C-alpha positions in Angstrom: 21.1 -49.3 -22.6 18.2 -47.2 -23.8 19.1 -44.4 -21.4 22.7 -44.3 -22.7 21.5 -44.2 -26.3 19.1 -41.3 -25.6 21.8 -39.4 -23.8 24.2 -39.9 -26.7 21.6 -38.8 -29.2 20.9 -35.6 -27.2 24.6 -34.8 -26.9 25.0 -35.3 -30.7 22.0 -33.1 -31.4 23.2 -30.3 -29.1 26.7 -30.5 -30.6 25.1 -30.2 -34.1 23.5 -26.8 -33.3 26.3 -25.4 -31.1 28.1 -24.0 -34.1 25.1 -21.8 -35.1 25.0 -18.3 -33.5 21.5 -17.8 -32.0 19.5 -14.7 -32.5 18.5 -13.8 -29.0 16.4 -10.8 -30.2 13.7 -13.4 -31.3 12.9 -13.7 -27.6 11.8 -10.3 -26.2 14.0 -9.2 -23.4 16.5 -12.0 -23.7 20.2 -11.2 -23.3 21.7 -14.7 -23.6 20.3 -17.7 -25.4 21.2 -21.0 -27.1 20.0 -23.4 -29.7 19.1 -26.8 -28.4 17.5 -29.9 -29.9 14.4 -30.9 -28.0 13.1 -34.4 -28.6 9.9 -34.3 -30.6 10.1 -30.6 -31.1 13.3 -30.1 -33.2 15.7 -27.3 -32.7 14.5 -24.6 -30.3 15.8 -21.3 -29.1 16.1 -21.2 -25.3 16.8 -18.1 -23.2 19.3 -18.4 -20.4 19.3 -14.8 -19.1 17.2 -11.7 -19.6 17.9 -8.0 -19.8 17.5 -5.7 -16.8 13.8 -5.4 -15.8 13.1 -8.9 -17.2 13.2 -12.4 -15.7 13.0 -15.9 -17.1 9.4 -17.3 -17.0 9.2 -19.9 -14.3 7.5 -22.5 -16.4 10.5 -24.9 -16.8 11.0 -24.1 -20.5 13.0 -20.9 -20.4 11.5 -19.7 -23.7 10.0 -16.4 -22.5 11.2 -13.4 -20.5 8.6 -11.8 -18.3 8.8 -8.5 -16.5 10.7 -8.8 -13.2 9.0 -7.8 -9.9 8.9 -4.0 -9.7 8.5 -3.7 -13.5 5.4 -3.8 -15.8 4.8 -4.2 -19.6 4.3 -1.0 -21.4 2.0 -0.5 -24.4 5.2 -0.7 -26.6 5.9 -4.2 -25.2 8.9 -3.2 -23.0 9.3 -3.7 -19.3 9.3 -0.3 -17.5 9.8 0.5 -13.8 6.5 0.3 -11.9 4.7 3.6 -11.6 4.5 5.3 -8.2 1.0 4.6 -6.8 0.9 1.0 -8.2 2.8 -2.2 -7.5 4.1 -4.7 -9.9 4.4 -8.4 -8.9 6.1 -9.3 -12.1 5.0 -11.5 -15.0 3.8 -15.0 -14.4 2.4 -17.6 -16.9 -0.6 -18.2 -14.7 -1.1 -15.3 -12.2 0.0 -12.4 -14.4 0.5 -13.4 -18.0 0.0 -9.8 -19.2 2.9 -8.5 -17.0 0.6 -5.7 -15.7 0.8 -3.3 -12.8 -1.8 -3.6 -10.0 -3.6 -0.9 -8.1 -3.5 -0.9 -4.3 -6.7 -1.5 -2.4 -8.8 1.7 -1.9 -7.3 4.1 0.6 -3.7 2.8 0.0 -1.0 3.7 -2.5 2.7 3.1 -3.0 5.1 6.0 -2.3 8.0 4.9 -4.5 8.4 3.8 -8.1 9.3 0.1 -8.5 7.1 -1.3 -5.7 6.9 -5.1 -6.0 4.1 -6.2 -3.7 0.9 -5.2 -2.0 2.8 -5.1 1.2 4.3 -1.8 -0.1 0.9 -0.2 -0.3 0.9 2.6 2.4 -2.0 4.6 3.7 -3.4 7.6 2.0 -4.2 10.5 4.4 -7.3 9.9 6.5 -7.1 6.1 6.2 -5.8 3.4 8.5 -4.2 0.1 7.2 -4.9 -3.4 8.3 -2.9 -6.5 7.3 -3.6 -10.2 7.4 -1.5 -13.2 6.6 -3.1 -16.4 5.2 -2.1 -19.9 6.1 0.1 -20.2 3.0 2.0 -17.1 4.0 0.4 -14.6 1.6 -0.1 -11.1 3.0 -3.2 -9.1 2.2 -3.7 -5.5 3.2 -6.7 -3.3 3.3 -7.7 0.2 4.5 -10.6 1.9 6.2 -11.5 5.5 6.5 -10.6 6.9 9.9 -13.7 7.2 12.1 -14.8 10.2 14.2 -12.1 10.8 16.9 -9.4 9.2 14.8 -6.8 10.4 12.3 -3.9 9.3 10.1 -1.4 11.5 8.2 -0.8 8.9 5.6 2.3 7.4 4.0 2.6 4.7 6.7 1.4 1.2 7.6 -0.4 2.2 10.8 -4.0 1.9 11.7 -5.9 5.1 12.5 -4.7 6.9 15.6 -7.1 7.9 18.4 -7.3 11.5 19.6 -6.4 12.2 23.2 -8.9 11.4 26.0 -12.2 13.2 25.5 -11.0 14.9 22.2 -12.7 14.2 18.9 -12.9 15.2 15.3 -15.9 16.9 13.6 -16.0 14.2 10.9 -14.4 11.1 9.5 -11.2 10.9 7.5 -9.1 13.3 9.6 -5.5 13.5 8.6 -3.8 15.2 11.5 -3.7 15.3 15.3 -4.4 19.1 14.9 -7.9 18.1 13.9 -8.6 16.7 17.3 -10.8 19.2 19.2 -12.5 19.6 22.5 -16.3 19.1 22.0 -18.9 21.6 23.2 -18.9 21.8 27.0 -15.1 21.1 27.3 -11.8 22.9 26.9 -8.5 21.6 25.5 -6.0 20.8 28.2 -2.7 21.2 26.4 -0.6 19.7 29.3 -2.4 16.4 29.1 -3.6 16.6 25.4 -7.1 15.8 26.6 -10.5 17.4 27.0 -11.6 18.7 30.4 -15.2 19.6 31.3 -16.1 23.3 31.7 -16.5 24.2 35.4 -19.6 25.8 36.8 -19.8 29.5 35.7 -18.3 28.7 32.3 -19.3 27.3 29.0 -18.0 26.3 25.6 -20.5 26.4 22.6 -18.5 24.7 19.9 -15.6 22.3 19.0 -12.4 24.1 19.7 -8.8 24.0 20.7 -9.3 26.8 23.3 -7.5 26.2 26.5 -10.3 27.7 28.6 -14.1 27.9 28.6 -15.9 31.2 28.3 -17.1 32.8 31.6 -20.6 33.8 32.4 -21.3 37.4 33.4 -20.2 38.3 37.0 -23.7 38.0 38.4 -24.4 34.7 36.7 -23.4 31.1 36.8 -24.3 27.7 35.4 -26.2 25.1 37.3 -23.9 22.2 36.2 -20.5 21.6 34.7 -20.1 21.1 31.0 -22.4 24.0 29.8 -22.5 24.5 26.1 -24.4 27.8 25.7 -24.4 31.2 27.3 -28.1 30.6 27.8 -27.0 28.2 30.6 -25.7 31.2 32.5 -28.5 32.2 35.0 -28.5 34.9 37.6 -27.1 34.1 41.0 -29.5 34.6 43.8 
């Protein structure tokens, strides 16, 4: 009996306010709203739908429009498309009440405007990406500077790529396979994209992409393979 009475009172209360045209502009970003009588709170303006770039706050009350995923709150208080280089998870009463954009972890960036999650953070040149998924299904990404002998051109979700066998780079953070070089004492074998040791009678003093080692004078040779200096060329008895 009590439930029937409450339901009847609610119906009468709602009917009483249905004739009043609500002012949806009172709720920022709201495109469709209604007046409703809430027990203990009187008549309240409730939003049913939000403008493009906005979404109803998921708090069970439907009284606020937050920025939708891919959008962030501007200084003027409007939801604008997320800036390239950042990601925007959307507004949330608990996790993101300020409807702000979020920077990617160091070494990562987004490559389009409107990115919605950290999963859209791609590598910057010279970095490799790693990704982990927690038990609750949340994805987290991170980046690390490519080490010696590695490279990454960026704008991808790949880890750093290794140079060919025996090849290396002169430092960390290389951005291209073209930076993979044969070390001193080796030459660059283009057929196999690898480094091969200089034969006796030849040497290579520096990192290079040369396809051959330098030869000793005609009357000299090296004692071993992999010589790195012309000083290794000694007269042949």
